[in-house]
C-alpha positions as CSV (number, residue, x, y, z in Angstrom):
1,M,40.4,-27.9,26.0
2,S,37.7,-30.6,24.9
3,T,35.7,-29.6,22.1
4,N,32.7,-31.5,23.3
5,T,29.9,-29.9,24.6
6,P,28.9,-30.7,28.4
7,T,25.7,-32.4,27.1
8,E,27.5,-34.9,25.1
9,T,30.2,-35.7,27.8
10,K,27.7,-36.5,30.1
11,N,25.5,-38.0,28.0
12,P,27.8,-40.7,25.7
13,I,24.1,-42.6,25.2
14,Q,22.4,-39.2,23.2
15,V,25.6,-39.0,21.1
16,V,25.3,-42.6,20.3
17,E,21.8,-42.1,19.5
18,R,22.4,-38.7,17.3
19,M,24.9,-41.0,15.7
20,M,22.0,-43.4,14.6
21,K,19.8,-40.8,13.4
22,L,22.6,-39.6,11.1
23,L,22.9,-43.0,9.6
24,D,19.5,-43.4,9.2
25,V,19.1,-39.9,7.3
26,L,22.2,-40.8,4.9
27,A,20.9,-44.1,4.4
28,H,17.9,-42.5,2.4
29,H,20.1,-39.9,0.1
30,P,21.4,-42.1,-2.8
31,D,23.7,-39.1,-3.3
32,P,26.3,-37.5,-0.9
33,A,24.2,-34.8,0.8
34,P,25.0,-31.6,2.2
35,L,25.6,-31.0,6.1
36,K,22.5,-28.1,6.0
37,Q,20.1,-30.9,4.8
38,I,21.5,-33.6,6.7
39,A,21.2,-31.2,10.1
40,Q,17.7,-30.3,9.2
41,E,16.8,-33.8,8.5
42,T,18.2,-34.9,11.8
43,G,17.1,-31.9,14.3
44,L,20.5,-31.3,15.1
45,H,22.4,-28.2,15.3
46,P,25.0,-27.8,12.4
47,S,27.7,-27.7,14.4
48,T,26.4,-30.6,16.3
49,A,26.2,-32.5,13.3
50,H,29.3,-31.7,11.9
51,R,31.4,-32.6,15.2
52,I,29.7,-35.9,14.9
53,L,30.2,-36.5,11.2
54,G,34.1,-35.8,11.6
55,A,34.5,-38.2,14.1
56,M,32.2,-41.0,12.0
57,A,34.5,-40.1,9.0
58,Q,37.6,-40.5,10.7
59,S,36.5,-44.6,11.7
60,G,35.0,-44.6,8.0
61,F,31.4,-45.0,9.2
62,V,30.9,-41.8,6.6
63,E,33.1,-40.4,3.8
64,R,33.0,-36.8,3.7
65,G,33.3,-35.5,-0.1
66,D,33.5,-32.1,-2.0
67,G,32.1,-28.9,-0.7
68,G,30.9,-30.4,2.7
69,T,28.7,-33.2,1.8
70,Y,28.6,-36.7,3.4
71,R,27.3,-40.5,2.4
72,L,27.5,-43.9,4.1
73,G,31.1,-45.0,4.3
74,I,33.3,-48.4,3.2
75,R,33.2,-49.5,7.1
76,L,29.7,-50.0,7.1
77,L,29.9,-52.2,4.0
78,E,32.6,-54.4,5.6
79,L,30.8,-55.0,8.4
80,G,27.6,-55.9,6.9
81,S,29.3,-58.2,4.4
82,L,30.4,-59.7,8.2
83,V,27.1,-60.2,9.1
84,K,26.0,-61.6,6.3
85,S,28.5,-64.0,6.0
86,R,27.6,-65.3,9.6
87,I,23.8,-65.8,8.8
88,S,22.8,-69.5,8.7
89,L,19.8,-70.0,6.6
90,R,18.9,-72.9,8.6
91,E,19.6,-71.0,12.1
92,T,17.3,-68.1,10.9
93,A,14.6,-70.4,9.8
94,M,14.2,-72.5,12.7
95,P,12.2,-70.1,14.8
96,A,9.7,-69.2,12.4
97,M,9.5,-72.8,11.7
98,L,8.8,-74.1,15.3
99,K,6.1,-71.1,15.1
100,L,4.4,-72.5,11.9
101,H,4.8,-76.3,13.5
102,A,3.1,-74.8,16.8
103,A,0.4,-73.1,14.9
104,T,-0.4,-76.2,12.7
105,G,0.7,-79.2,14.6
106,E,2.1,-80.5,11.1
107,S,5.6,-81.3,9.6
108,V,7.5,-78.1,8.3
109,N,10.2,-78.3,6.0
110,L,12.9,-76.0,4.5
111,G,13.8,-76.6,1.1
112,I,16.4,-75.5,-1.4
113,R,17.1,-76.1,-5.3
114,D,20.1,-78.2,-6.5
115,G,20.0,-77.9,-10.3
116,D,16.5,-79.6,-11.3
117,E,15.9,-81.1,-7.9
118,I,14.8,-80.1,-4.5
119,V,16.8,-80.5,-1.4
120,Y,15.1,-80.7,2.1
121,V,17.9,-79.3,4.7
122,D,15.7,-79.2,7.6
123,R,12.5,-80.3,9.1
124,T,10.4,-80.4,12.5
125,S,8.4,-83.5,12.5
126,S,4.8,-83.6,13.2
127,G,4.4,-86.5,15.3
128,R,0.7,-86.8,14.8
129,S,1.0,-89.6,12.1
130,A,2.9,-92.3,11.3
131,V,2.5,-91.6,7.4
132,R,5.5,-91.3,5.9
133,V,6.7,-88.4,3.9
134,V,9.4,-87.6,1.7
135,H,10.1,-84.4,2.7
136,I,12.9,-85.7,5.1
137,V,16.3,-84.1,5.6
138,G,18.7,-84.6,2.6
139,A,15.4,-86.2,0.5
140,R,15.5,-85.1,-3.2
141,A,12.3,-84.4,-5.1
142,P,12.3,-83.1,-8.8
143,L,11.3,-79.6,-9.3
144,H,8.0,-80.0,-10.9
145,T,6.5,-82.1,-8.6
146,T,7.3,-80.2,-5.4
147,A,5.8,-77.1,-3.9
148,T,8.9,-75.6,-3.3
149,G,10.0,-76.9,-6.5
150,K,7.2,-74.8,-8.4
151,L,8.3,-72.0,-6.9
152,F,11.5,-72.1,-7.9
153,L,10.1,-72.9,-12.0
154,V,8.0,-69.3,-11.5
155,E,11.1,-67.6,-10.9
156,D,12.9,-69.3,-14.1
157,G,10.2,-67.8,-16.5
158,L,8.9,-69.8,-19.5
159,E,11.7,-70.3,-21.6
160,R,13.6,-71.7,-18.8
161,V,10.8,-73.8,-17.7
162,R,10.2,-75.2,-21.2
163,D,14.3,-76.1,-21.1
164,Y,13.8,-77.8,-17.8
165,A,10.7,-79.8,-19.4
166,R,13.1,-81.0,-22.5
167,R,15.7,-81.9,-20.1
168,T,13.8,-83.7,-17.8
169,G,11.0,-85.2,-19.8
170,L,8.8,-84.2,-16.8
171,P,8.4,-87.8,-15.1
172,G,6.0,-88.5,-12.9
173,S,5.9,-89.7,-9.1
174,T,2.3,-91.1,-9.0
175,P,-0.8,-90.7,-11.1
176,A,-1.4,-87.0,-9.8
177,S,2.1,-85.8,-10.6
178,I,2.3,-83.2,-13.5
179,T,3.8,-84.7,-16.7
180,E,2.9,-82.3,-19.6
181,I,4.2,-78.7,-20.3
182,G,0.9,-77.3,-20.8
183,S,-0.4,-78.4,-17.6
184,L,2.8,-77.2,-15.8
185,E,2.4,-73.7,-17.3
186,K,-1.1,-73.4,-16.0
187,E,-0.2,-74.8,-12.7
188,L,2.9,-71.9,-12.5
189,D,0.3,-69.5,-13.7
190,K,-1.8,-70.3,-10.2
191,V,1.6,-70.1,-8.2
192,R,2.6,-66.6,-9.7
193,R,-0.7,-65.1,-8.9
194,H,-1.0,-66.5,-5.5
195,G,2.0,-66.4,-4.0
196,V,2.0,-70.0,-2.9
197,A,2.5,-73.7,-4.4
198,F,0.9,-77.0,-3.7
199,D,1.6,-80.5,-4.3
200,L,-1.5,-82.4,-4.5
201,D,-0.1,-86.3,-3.8
202,E,2.3,-85.7,-6.6
203,V,5.2,-86.5,-4.8
204,E,3.9,-89.5,-2.6
205,N,0.4,-90.7,-2.5
206,G,-1.2,-89.7,0.4
207,V,0.8,-86.3,1.0
208,R,0.2,-83.0,0.5
209,C,2.3,-79.9,0.8
210,I,1.6,-75.7,0.9
211,A,4.9,-74.0,0.3
212,A,6.2,-70.3,0.2
213,G,9.3,-68.4,-0.5
214,V,12.2,-67.2,0.9
215,R,14.0,-64.4,-0.3
216,D,17.6,-63.2,1.0
217,D,18.4,-59.3,1.0
218,S,19.4,-59.3,-2.8
219,G,15.6,-60.4,-3.5
220,E,16.8,-64.1,-4.9
221,L,14.5,-66.8,-3.9
222,I,17.0,-69.1,-2.0
223,A,14.5,-71.3,-0.2
224,G,11.0,-72.6,0.0
225,L,9.2,-73.2,3.5
226,S,6.3,-75.8,3.6
227,V,3.8,-77.5,5.5
228,S,3.2,-81.0,4.5
229,T,0.2,-82.9,5.8
230,P,-1.6,-86.5,5.2
231,S,-4.3,-85.9,2.4
232,E,-6.9,-86.3,4.7
233,R,-5.5,-83.6,7.2
234,F,-4.8,-81.0,4.4
235,N,-6.2,-77.7,4.7
236,P,-5.5,-75.1,2.1
237,D,-6.4,-72.2,4.5
238,R,-3.3,-72.8,5.9
239,A,-1.6,-70.9,3.0
240,P,-1.5,-67.2,4.4
241,L,0.3,-68.7,7.6
242,V,2.7,-70.7,5.4
243,R,3.4,-67.4,3.3
244,E,3.9,-65.3,6.6
245,A,6.3,-67.8,8.2
246,A,8.3,-67.4,5.0
247,D,8.4,-63.6,4.8
248,E,9.3,-63.5,8.5
249,I,12.4,-65.8,7.6
250,S,13.2,-63.3,4.6
251,R,12.9,-60.2,6.5
252,A,15.4,-62.0,9.0
253,L,17.9,-62.4,6.1
254,G,17.5,-58.8,5.0
255,Y,15.1,-58.7,2.5
256,I,12.8,-56.1,2.2
257,K,9.8,-56.2,0.0
258,P,9.8,-53.2,-2.8
259,G,7.6,-50.5,-1.6
260,A,8.2,-51.4,2.2
261,R,10.6,-48.7,2.9
């Protein structure tokens, strides 16, 4: 004779919903939780919770501990690692990049760090001007002259920034480039406070840029999203739009801001 209740036999979707509810409750418990508490928090009858948890334990989605406690199982880690391995930064970023491009009408760039340089790995072109910008796919530029690079330098902290300055000599690309450590530290302090970075004709004369950081599920800064424009069209008020788009990509990569749970 089947141990399933008639309700569960007739409503497999309801069983799946209850499984999801159990997983959500267990996700909020860093330590193994007793059956009684799980049942209370899910609103399920203890016998129903026990039956579903038993099936989930057999599949590795939960682990049963001593004294009738339960916690999330290793199978979820395996599946999570699989999902993470299949997430492409460029593919994940493109919808937000296209949306930002549509909102601003300007070029949107995605840059990553490679040593002491930023490398641009994707871009949407503006089509509004024949002005040349360096932010083309595969292009490189120093950390201290680029908006995206400044984000990474802020992440490094003061000592590593000073090491970077000694190592590179802070070469300038234009008369507007920052080439002195004191000025760079002041600039990075502004970036830290505002959560966005600017490049004001520092990589190329006549081109300005706003950038915000993209983080992965571990909270690590992995890229910068930027909007580049000819200087005459530059509008610093677009900074919130850039930050929102970068945050959207971060969320899609699994990043959860501290306190957002």
